[in-house]
C-alpha positions as CSV (number, residue, x, y, z in Angstrom):
1,M,50.0,-24.3,33.2
2,D,50.2,-21.3,31.0
3,V,48.6,-23.5,28.0
4,A,45.8,-24.3,30.0
5,R,45.1,-20.8,31.0
6,R,45.6,-19.8,27.2
7,A,43.0,-22.5,26.4
8,V,40.5,-20.5,29.2
9,Y,41.3,-17.3,27.7
10,D,40.5,-18.3,24.4
11,A,37.5,-19.8,25.4
12,N,36.3,-17.2,27.2
13,L,36.8,-14.7,24.4
14,R,35.0,-16.9,21.8
15,L,32.0,-17.0,24.4
16,E,32.1,-13.1,24.7
17,Q,32.2,-12.9,21.2
18,A,29.5,-15.7,20.6
19,E,27.2,-13.8,23.0
20,M,28.0,-10.1,21.4
21,R,26.8,-11.7,18.1
22,A,23.5,-13.6,19.5
23,G,22.8,-10.0,20.6
24,Q,23.1,-8.8,17.7
25,A,21.3,-11.2,16.0
26,E,18.4,-11.1,18.7
27,A,18.3,-7.1,17.8
28,R,17.9,-7.5,14.1
29,A,15.2,-10.3,14.7
30,R,13.3,-7.7,16.9
31,D,13.8,-5.1,14.3
32,A,12.4,-7.7,11.5
33,E,9.4,-8.3,13.8
34,A,8.6,-4.8,13.9
35,Q,9.1,-4.2,10.4
36,A,7.0,-6.9,9.6
37,G,4.2,-5.6,11.9
38,E,4.5,-2.4,10.2
39,A,3.7,-4.3,7.0
40,E,1.1,-5.9,7.8
41,A,-0.3,-2.9,9.4
42,R,-0.1,-1.3,5.9
43,A,-1.4,-4.3,4.2
44,E,-4.7,-4.2,6.7
45,Q,-5.1,-0.3,5.6
46,A,-4.6,-1.2,2.1
47,D,-7.5,-3.8,2.3
48,A,-9.6,-1.5,4.1
49,R,-9.1,1.1,1.5
50,A,-10.1,-1.5,-1.3
51,R,-13.2,-2.5,0.6
52,E,-14.2,1.0,1.0
53,A,-13.5,1.7,-2.6
54,E,-15.5,-1.6,-3.7
55,A,-18.2,-0.2,-1.8
56,A,-18.4,3.1,-3.3
57,T,-18.2,1.4,-7.1
58,D,-21.0,-0.8,-6.1
59,A,-22.9,2.1,-4.8
60,L,-22.7,4.2,-7.7
61,L,-23.1,1.3,-10.2
62,S,-26.3,0.8,-8.4
63,S,-27.6,4.0,-7.9
64,T,-30.6,5.7,-9.8
65,A,-28.3,8.4,-11.5
66,W,-25.9,5.9,-13.0
67,R,-29.2,3.6,-14.4
68,V,-30.8,6.8,-16.0
69,T,-27.6,8.1,-17.3
70,W,-27.2,4.9,-19.0
71,P,-28.3,5.8,-22.6
72,L,-26.3,9.0,-22.5
73,R,-23.2,6.6,-21.9
74,V,-24.0,4.5,-24.7
75,V,-24.6,7.6,-27.3
76,G,-21.3,9.2,-25.7
77,Q,-19.2,5.9,-26.7
78,R,-20.5,6.3,-30.3
79,V,-19.6,9.6,-31.1
80,S,-16.2,10.3,-32.4
81,P,-13.6,11.1,-30.1
82,R,-13.1,14.4,-31.7
83,L,-16.6,15.4,-31.0
84,R,-16.4,14.1,-27.5
85,H,-13.3,16.0,-27.1
86,V,-15.7,19.5,-28.7
87,F,-18.7,18.2,-25.9
88,R,-16.5,18.2,-23.1
89,S,-14.5,21.1,-23.8
90,A,-17.9,23.1,-23.5
91,A,-19.1,21.5,-20.3
92,S,-16.4,22.3,-18.6
93,S,-16.3,25.8,-20.0
94,F,-20.1,25.8,-18.7
95,G,-18.9,24.5,-15.4
96,S,-16.3,27.1,-14.9
97,R,-18.6,29.7,-15.8
98,R,-21.2,28.7,-12.9
99,N,-18.6,28.9,-10.3
């Protein structure tokens, strides 16, 4: 009879351990689902920011100001980097004096 009791005790012990591991696995699964939800929300936010940036870029490129300044940008690209630096320095100095 002691052998049978011991077998039942061991079986109950293994059952309790299995239930504890199952509970831990369920907790890890809930954590993983929460993390996946957070990652999905961050991805949706990044997509929204990308769409906003693309819309702003499209608006800029189709603006009158962008089209009107095209000749200046072309000339600026053909100016040497040193001269471009001088122009930019002068422009930033002028802008800081106006404020």
